[in-house]
mmCIF file as Biopython writes it, N, C-alpha, C and O atoms, coordinates in Angstrom:
data_model
#
loop_
_atom_site.group_PDB
_atom_site.id
_atom_site.type_symbol
_atom_site.label_atom_id
_atom_site.label_alt_id
_atom_site.label_comp_id
_atom_site.label_asym_id
_atom_site.label_entity_id
_atom_site.label_seq_id
_atom_site.pdbx_PDB_ins_code
_atom_site.Cartn_x
_atom_site.Cartn_y
_atom_site.Cartn_z
_atom_site.occupancy
_atom_site.B_iso_or_equiv
_atom_site.auth_seq_id
_atom_site.auth_asym_id
_atom_site.pdbx_PDB_model_num
ATOM 1   N N  . GLY A ? 1  ? 19.499  -6.055 -9.697 1.0 0.0 1  A 1 
ATOM 2   C CA . GLY A ? 1  ? 18.269  -6.226 -8.918 1.0 0.0 1  A 1 
ATOM 3   C C  . GLY A ? 1  ? 18.451  -5.757 -7.486 1.0 0.0 1  A 1 
ATOM 4   O O  . GLY A ? 1  ? 19.543  -5.371 -7.068 1.0 0.0 1  A 1 
ATOM 5   N N  . LEU A ? 2  ? 17.368  -5.799 -6.757 1.0 0.0 2  A 1 
ATOM 6   C CA . LEU A ? 2  ? 17.405  -5.374 -5.363 1.0 0.0 2  A 1 
ATOM 7   C C  . LEU A ? 2  ? 17.854  -6.517 -4.472 1.0 0.0 2  A 1 
ATOM 8   O O  . LEU A ? 2  ? 17.547  -7.682 -4.726 1.0 0.0 2  A 1 
ATOM 9   N N  . LYS A ? 3  ? 18.585  -6.166 -3.427 1.0 0.0 3  A 1 
ATOM 10  C CA . LYS A ? 3  ? 18.980  -7.168 -2.448 1.0 0.0 3  A 1 
ATOM 11  C C  . LYS A ? 3  ? 17.799  -7.451 -1.533 1.0 0.0 3  A 1 
ATOM 12  O O  . LYS A ? 3  ? 16.850  -6.669 -1.462 1.0 0.0 3  A 1 
ATOM 13  N N  . ALA A ? 4  ? 17.869  -8.571 -0.837 1.0 0.0 4  A 1 
ATOM 14  C CA . ALA A ? 4  ? 16.753  -8.994 0.014  1.0 0.0 4  A 1 
ATOM 15  C C  . ALA A ? 4  ? 16.411  -7.938 1.063  1.0 0.0 4  A 1 
ATOM 16  O O  . ALA A ? 4  ? 15.239  -7.660 1.313  1.0 0.0 4  A 1 
ATOM 17  N N  . ASN A ? 5  ? 17.443  -7.350 1.675  1.0 0.0 5  A 1 
ATOM 18  C CA . ASN A ? 5  ? 17.151  -6.368 2.726  1.0 0.0 5  A 1 
ATOM 19  C C  . ASN A ? 5  ? 16.548  -5.093 2.151  1.0 0.0 5  A 1 
ATOM 20  O O  . ASN A ? 5  ? 15.792  -4.407 2.838  1.0 0.0 5  A 1 
ATOM 21  N N  . GLU A ? 6  ? 16.871  -4.761 0.887  1.0 0.0 6  A 1 
ATOM 22  C CA . GLU A ? 6  ? 16.258  -3.597 0.247  1.0 0.0 6  A 1 
ATOM 23  C C  . GLU A ? 6  ? 14.778  -3.859 -0.023 1.0 0.0 6  A 1 
ATOM 24  O O  . GLU A ? 6  ? 13.931  -2.991 0.194  1.0 0.0 6  A 1 
ATOM 25  N N  . TRP A ? 7  ? 14.481  -5.064 -0.498 1.0 0.0 7  A 1 
ATOM 26  C CA . TRP A ? 7  ? 13.085  -5.448 -0.713 1.0 0.0 7  A 1 
ATOM 27  C C  . TRP A ? 7  ? 12.306  -5.359 0.585  1.0 0.0 7  A 1 
ATOM 28  O O  . TRP A ? 7  ? 11.183  -4.858 0.631  1.0 0.0 7  A 1 
ATOM 29  N N  . ARG A ? 8  ? 12.950  -5.869 1.661  1.0 0.0 8  A 1 
ATOM 30  C CA . ARG A ? 8  ? 12.281  -5.883 2.958  1.0 0.0 8  A 1 
ATOM 31  C C  . ARG A ? 8  ? 11.973  -4.459 3.413  1.0 0.0 8  A 1 
ATOM 32  O O  . ARG A ? 8  ? 10.898  -4.181 3.945  1.0 0.0 8  A 1 
ATOM 33  N N  . ARG A ? 9  ? 12.947  -3.549 3.191  1.0 0.0 9  A 1 
ATOM 34  C CA . ARG A ? 9  ? 12.740  -2.157 3.593  1.0 0.0 9  A 1 
ATOM 35  C C  . ARG A ? 9  ? 11.593  -1.544 2.792  1.0 0.0 9  A 1 
ATOM 36  O O  . ARG A ? 9  ? 10.746  -0.849 3.353  1.0 0.0 9  A 1 
ATOM 37  N N  . ILE A ? 10 ? 11.563  -1.797 1.485  1.0 0.0 10 A 1 
ATOM 38  C CA . ILE A ? 10 ? 10.484  -1.272 0.638  1.0 0.0 10 A 1 
ATOM 39  C C  . ILE A ? 10 ? 9.144   -1.826 1.095  1.0 0.0 10 A 1 
ATOM 40  O O  . ILE A ? 10 ? 8.162   -1.093 1.205  1.0 0.0 10 A 1 
ATOM 41  N N  . LYS A ? 11 ? 9.115   -3.132 1.361  1.0 0.0 11 A 1 
ATOM 42  C CA . LYS A ? 11 ? 7.862   -3.763 1.792  1.0 0.0 11 A 1 
ATOM 43  C C  . LYS A ? 11 ? 7.379   -3.157 3.108  1.0 0.0 11 A 1 
ATOM 44  O O  . LYS A ? 11 ? 6.182   -2.933 3.285  1.0 0.0 11 A 1 
ATOM 45  N N  . THR A ? 12 ? 8.301   -2.891 4.028  1.0 0.0 12 A 1 
ATOM 46  C CA . THR A ? 12 ? 7.937   -2.290 5.311  1.0 0.0 12 A 1 
ATOM 47  C C  . THR A ? 12 ? 7.326   -0.915 5.102  1.0 0.0 12 A 1 
ATOM 48  O O  . THR A ? 12 ? 6.316   -0.579 5.721  1.0 0.0 12 A 1 
ATOM 49  N N  . ILE A ? 13 ? 7.941   -0.112 4.224  1.0 0.0 13 A 1 
ATOM 50  C CA . ILE A ? 13 ? 7.430   1.237  3.951  1.0 0.0 13 A 1 
ATOM 51  C C  . ILE A ? 13 ? 6.032   1.155  3.354  1.0 0.0 13 A 1 
ATOM 52  O O  . ILE A ? 13 ? 5.132   1.887  3.766  1.0 0.0 13 A 1 
ATOM 53  N N  . ILE A ? 14 ? 5.851   0.260  2.380  1.0 0.0 14 A 1 
ATOM 54  C CA . ILE A ? 14 ? 4.545   0.116  1.732  1.0 0.0 14 A 1 
ATOM 55  C C  . ILE A ? 14 ? 3.505   -0.343 2.744  1.0 0.0 14 A 1 
ATOM 56  O O  . ILE A ? 14 ? 2.403   0.202  2.794  1.0 0.0 14 A 1 
ATOM 57  N N  . ASP A ? 15 ? 3.852   -1.344 3.552  1.0 0.0 15 A 1 
ATOM 58  C CA . ASP A ? 15 ? 2.918   -1.844 4.565  1.0 0.0 15 A 1 
ATOM 59  C C  . ASP A ? 15 ? 2.500   -0.723 5.509  1.0 0.0 15 A 1 
ATOM 60  O O  . ASP A ? 15 ? 1.324   -0.589 5.847  1.0 0.0 15 A 1 
ATOM 61  N N  . ARG A ? 16 ? 3.476   0.082  5.931  1.0 0.0 16 A 1 
ATOM 62  C CA . ARG A ? 16 ? 3.169   1.158  6.869  1.0 0.0 16 A 1 
ATOM 63  C C  . ARG A ? 16 ? 2.225   2.166  6.219  1.0 0.0 16 A 1 
ATOM 64  O O  . ARG A ? 16 ? 1.288   2.641  6.860  1.0 0.0 16 A 1 
ATOM 65  N N  . GLN A ? 17 ? 2.469   2.495  4.949  1.0 0.0 17 A 1 
ATOM 66  C CA . GLN A ? 17 ? 1.605   3.460  4.266  1.0 0.0 17 A 1 
ATOM 67  C C  . GLN A ? 17 ? 0.199   2.908  4.115  1.0 0.0 17 A 1 
ATOM 68  O O  . GLN A ? 17 ? -0.780  3.637  4.272  1.0 0.0 17 A 1 
ATOM 69  N N  . TYR A ? 18 ? 0.096   1.607  3.806  1.0 0.0 18 A 1 
ATOM 70  C CA . TYR A ? 18 ? -1.230  1.000  3.690  1.0 0.0 18 A 1 
ATOM 71  C C  . TYR A ? 18 ? -1.954  1.024  5.026  1.0 0.0 18 A 1 
ATOM 72  O O  . TYR A ? 18 ? -3.151  1.305  5.084  1.0 0.0 18 A 1 
ATOM 73  N N  . GLU A ? 19 ? -1.228  0.728  6.102  1.0 0.0 19 A 1 
ATOM 74  C CA . GLU A ? 19 ? -1.834  0.740  7.433  1.0 0.0 19 A 1 
ATOM 75  C C  . GLU A ? 19 ? -2.352  2.130  7.768  1.0 0.0 19 A 1 
ATOM 76  O O  . GLU A ? 19 ? -3.469  2.283  8.263  1.0 0.0 19 A 1 
ATOM 77  N N  . GLU A ? 20 ? -1.524  3.155  7.492  1.0 0.0 20 A 1 
ATOM 78  C CA . GLU A ? 20 ? -1.941  4.528  7.778  1.0 0.0 20 A 1 
ATOM 79  C C  . GLU A ? 20 ? -3.174  4.885  6.967  1.0 0.0 20 A 1 
ATOM 80  O O  . GLU A ? 20 ? -4.108  5.508  7.474  1.0 0.0 20 A 1 
ATOM 81  N N  . LYS A ? 21 ? -3.167  4.480  5.689  1.0 0.0 21 A 1 
ATOM 82  C CA . LYS A ? 21 ? -4.297  4.778  4.824  1.0 0.0 21 A 1 
ATOM 83  C C  . LYS A ? 21 ? -5.547  4.067  5.329  1.0 0.0 21 A 1 
ATOM 84  O O  . LYS A ? 21 ? -6.627  4.657  5.370  1.0 0.0 21 A 1 
ATOM 85  N N  . ALA A ? 22 ? -5.403  2.804  5.712  1.0 0.0 22 A 1 
ATOM 86  C CA . ALA A ? 22 ? -6.542  2.031  6.207  1.0 0.0 22 A 1 
ATOM 87  C C  . ALA A ? 22 ? -7.080  2.651  7.496  1.0 0.0 22 A 1 
ATOM 88  O O  . ALA A ? 22 ? -8.291  2.751  7.690  1.0 0.0 22 A 1 
ATOM 89  N N  . THR A ? 23 ? -6.163  3.065  8.375  1.0 0.0 23 A 1 
ATOM 90  C CA . THR A ? 23 ? -6.588  3.690  9.622  1.0 0.0 23 A 1 
ATOM 91  C C  . THR A ? 23 ? -7.329  4.982  9.336  1.0 0.0 23 A 1 
ATOM 92  O O  . THR A ? 23 ? -8.360  5.260  9.948  1.0 0.0 23 A 1 
ATOM 93  N N  . LYS A ? 24 ? -6.804  5.778  8.400  1.0 0.0 24 A 1 
ATOM 94  C CA . LYS A ? 24 ? -7.428  7.051  8.066  1.0 0.0 24 A 1 
ATOM 95  C C  . LYS A ? 24 ? -8.815  6.815  7.477  1.0 0.0 24 A 1 
ATOM 96  O O  . LYS A ? 24 ? -9.767  7.519  7.813  1.0 0.0 24 A 1 
ATOM 97  N N  . LEU A ? 25 ? -8.924  5.818  6.594  1.0 0.0 25 A 1 
ATOM 98  C CA . LEU A ? 25 ? -10.225 5.517  6.002  1.0 0.0 25 A 1 
ATOM 99  C C  . LEU A ? 25 ? -11.212 5.080  7.073  1.0 0.0 25 A 1 
ATOM 100 O O  . LEU A ? 25 ? -12.377 5.477  7.053  1.0 0.0 25 A 1 
ATOM 101 N N  . ALA A ? 26 ? -10.741 4.261  8.008  1.0 0.0 26 A 1 
ATOM 102 C CA . ALA A ? 26 ? -11.613 3.811  9.091  1.0 0.0 26 A 1 
ATOM 103 C C  . ALA A ? 26 ? -12.080 5.004  9.919  1.0 0.0 26 A 1 
ATOM 104 O O  . ALA A ? 26 ? -13.249 5.081  10.299 1.0 0.0 26 A 1 
ATOM 105 N N  . LEU A ? 27 ? -11.166 5.937  10.197 1.0 0.0 27 A 1 
ATOM 106 C CA . LEU A ? 27 ? -11.534 7.135  10.952 1.0 0.0 27 A 1 
ATOM 107 C C  . LEU A ? 27 ? -12.537 7.969  10.169 1.0 0.0 27 A 1 
ATOM 108 O O  . LEU A ? 27 ? -13.493 8.492  10.741 1.0 0.0 27 A 1 
ATOM 109 N N  . ASP A ? 28 ? -12.323 8.098  8.847  1.0 0.0 28 A 1 
ATOM 110 C CA . ASP A ? 28 ? -13.258 8.849  8.013  1.0 0.0 28 A 1 
ATOM 111 C C  . ASP A ? 28 ? -14.636 8.217  8.066  1.0 0.0 28 A 1 
ATOM 112 O O  . ASP A ? 28 ? -15.639 8.920  8.189  1.0 0.0 28 A 1 
ATOM 113 N N  . ASP A ? 29 ? -14.691 6.892  7.975  1.0 0.0 29 A 1 
ATOM 114 C CA . ASP A ? 29 ? -15.973 6.192  8.044  1.0 0.0 29 A 1 
ATOM 115 C C  . ASP A ? 29 ? -16.657 6.466  9.375  1.0 0.0 29 A 1 
ATOM 116 O O  . ASP A ? 29 ? -17.860 6.722  9.425  1.0 0.0 29 A 1 
ATOM 117 N N  . LEU A ? 30 ? -15.881 6.410  10.455 1.0 0.0 30 A 1 
ATOM 118 C CA . LEU A ? 30 ? -16.433 6.664  11.783 1.0 0.0 30 A 1 
ATOM 119 C C  . LEU A ? 30 ? -17.002 8.068  11.869 1.0 0.0 30 A 1 
ATOM 120 O O  . LEU A ? 30 ? -18.103 8.264  12.385 1.0 0.0 30 A 1 
ATOM 121 N N  . SER A ? 31 ? -16.255 9.053  11.365 1.0 0.0 31 A 1 
ATOM 122 C CA . SER A ? 31 ? -16.737 10.427 11.451 1.0 0.0 31 A 1 
ATOM 123 C C  . SER A ? 31 ? -17.979 10.604 10.589 1.0 0.0 31 A 1 
ATOM 124 O O  . SER A ? 31 ? -18.898 11.322 10.982 1.0 0.0 31 A 1 
ATOM 125 N N  . CYS A ? 32 ? -18.027 9.972  9.432  1.0 0.0 32 A 1 
ATOM 126 C CA . CYS A ? 32 ? -19.220 10.031 8.587  1.0 0.0 32 A 1 
ATOM 127 C C  . CYS A ? 32 ? -20.414 9.438  9.331  1.0 0.0 32 A 1 
ATOM 128 O O  . CYS A ? 32 ? -21.504 10.009 9.326  1.0 0.0 32 A 1 
ATOM 129 N N  . GLU A ? 33 ? -20.201 8.297  9.964  1.0 0.0 33 A 1 
ATOM 130 C CA . GLU A ? 33 ? -21.283 7.651  10.710 1.0 0.0 33 A 1 
ATOM 131 C C  . GLU A ? 33 ? -21.782 8.553  11.833 1.0 0.0 33 A 1 
ATOM 132 O O  . GLU A ? 33 ? -22.991 8.719  11.999 1.0 0.0 33 A 1 
ATOM 133 N N  . SER A ? 34 ? -20.876 9.134  12.600 1.0 0.0 34 A 1 
ATOM 134 C CA . SER A ? 34 ? -21.294 9.962  13.730 1.0 0.0 34 A 1 
ATOM 135 C C  . SER A ? 34 ? -21.991 11.229 13.241 1.0 0.0 34 A 1 
ATOM 136 O O  . SER A ? 34 ? -22.934 11.704 13.874 1.0 0.0 34 A 1 
ATOM 137 N N  . ILE A ? 35 ? -21.531 11.777 12.114 1.0 0.0 35 A 1 
ATOM 138 C CA . ILE A ? 35 ? -22.198 12.959 11.553 1.0 0.0 35 A 1 
ATOM 139 C C  . ILE A ? 35 ? -23.611 12.600 11.124 1.0 0.0 35 A 1 
ATOM 140 O O  . ILE A ? 35 ? -24.556 13.342 11.391 1.0 0.0 35 A 1 
ATOM 141 N N  . LYS A ? 36 ? -23.753 11.461 10.457 1.0 0.0 36 A 1 
ATOM 142 C CA . LYS A ? 36 ? -25.092 11.029 10.025 1.0 0.0 36 A 1 
ATOM 143 C C  . LYS A ? 36 ? -26.007 10.820 11.226 1.0 0.0 36 A 1 
ATOM 144 O O  . LYS A ? 36 ? -27.170 11.222 11.213 1.0 0.0 36 A 1 
ATOM 145 N N  . ARG A ? 37 ? -25.462 10.182 12.268 1.0 0.0 37 A 1 
ATOM 146 C CA . ARG A ? 37 ? -26.254 9.936  13.468 1.0 0.0 37 A 1 
ATOM 147 C C  . ARG A ? 37 ? -26.679 11.263 14.088 1.0 0.0 37 A 1 
ATOM 148 O O  . ARG A ? 37 ? -27.823 11.419 14.515 1.0 0.0 37 A 1 
ATOM 149 N N  . TRP A ? 38 ? -25.744 12.225 14.134 1.0 0.0 38 A 1 
ATOM 150 C CA . TRP A ? 38 ? -26.037 13.537 14.703 1.0 0.0 38 A 1 
ATOM 151 C C  . TRP A ? 38 ? -27.151 14.218 13.908 1.0 0.0 38 A 1 
ATOM 152 O O  . TRP A ? 38 ? -28.073 14.790 14.489 1.0 0.0 38 A 1 
ATOM 153 N N  . PHE A ? 39 ? -27.061 14.156 12.572 1.0 0.0 39 A 1 
ATOM 154 C CA . PHE A ? 39 ? -28.103 14.743 11.731 1.0 0.0 39 A 1 
ATOM 155 C C  . PHE A ? 39 ? -29.453 14.096 12.009 1.0 0.0 39 A 1 
ATOM 156 O O  . PHE A ? 39 ? -30.465 14.781 12.153 1.0 0.0 39 A 1 
ATOM 157 N N  . ASP A ? 40 ? -29.454 12.769 12.084 1.0 0.0 40 A 1 
ATOM 158 C CA . ASP A ? 40 ? -30.714 12.060 12.351 1.0 0.0 40 A 1 
ATOM 159 C C  . ASP A ? 40 ? -31.323 12.541 13.662 1.0 0.0 40 A 1 
ATOM 160 O O  . ASP A ? 40 ? -32.527 12.789 13.736 1.0 0.0 40 A 1 
ATOM 161 N N  . MET A ? 41 ? -30.498 12.672 14.696 1.0 0.0 41 A 1 
ATOM 162 C CA . MET A ? 41 ? -30.993 13.118 15.991 1.0 0.0 41 A 1 
ATOM 163 C C  . MET A ? 41 ? -31.539 14.536 15.901 1.0 0.0 41 A 1 
ATOM 164 O O  . MET A ? 41 ? -32.615 14.828 16.424 1.0 0.0 41 A 1 
ATOM 165 N N  . GLU A ? 42 ? -30.798 15.415 15.240 1.0 0.0 42 A 1 
ATOM 166 C CA . GLU A ? 42 ? -31.217 16.811 15.124 1.0 0.0 42 A 1 
ATOM 167 C C  . GLU A ? 42 ? -32.539 16.924 14.373 1.0 0.0 42 A 1 
ATOM 168 O O  . GLU A ? 42 ? -33.430 17.669 14.780 1.0 0.0 42 A 1 
ATOM 169 N N  . TYR A ? 43 ? -32.661 16.184 13.278 1.0 0.0 43 A 1 
ATOM 170 C CA . TYR A ? 43 ? -33.861 16.313 12.456 1.0 0.0 43 A 1 
ATOM 171 C C  . TYR A ? 43 ? -35.072 15.647 13.082 1.0 0.0 43 A 1 
ATOM 172 O O  . TYR A ? 43 ? -36.203 16.082 12.864 1.0 0.0 43 A 1 
ATOM 173 N N  . SER A ? 44 ? -34.846 14.596 13.857 1.0 0.0 44 A 1 
ATOM 174 C CA . SER A ? 44 ? -35.993 13.923 14.476 1.0 0.0 44 A 1 
ATOM 175 C C  . SER A ? 44 ? -36.566 14.760 15.624 1.0 0.0 44 A 1 
ATOM 176 O O  . SER A ? 44 ? -37.713 14.559 16.022 1.0 0.0 44 A 1 
ATOM 177 N N  . LYS A ? 45 ? -35.771 15.701 16.159 1.0 0.0 45 A 1 
ATOM 178 C CA . LYS A ? 45 ? -36.267 16.602 17.211 1.0 0.0 45 A 1 
ATOM 179 C C  . LYS A ? 45 ? -37.348 17.519 16.649 1.0 0.0 45 A 1 
ATOM 180 O O  . LYS A ? 45 ? -38.389 17.718 17.274 1.0 0.0 45 A 1 
ATOM 181 N N  . ASN A ? 46 ? -37.091 18.080 15.458 1.0 0.0 46 A 1 
ATOM 182 C CA . ASN A ? 46 ? -37.983 19.102 14.890 1.0 0.0 46 A 1 
ATOM 183 C C  . ASN A ? 46 ? -39.309 18.532 14.430 1.0 0.0 46 A 1 
ATOM 184 O O  . ASN A ? 46 ? -40.159 19.270 13.931 1.0 0.0 46 A 1 
#
């Protein structure tokens, strides 16, 4: 089996990857929102 410190290292790597993924998803959501807002503004002008 894995030693405690090996488990800890694996858990740290997984946590970091999840954080990066969550941050990226949040950024994607933000960019989607701003794009939608931009479209709304552009179309309401015409």
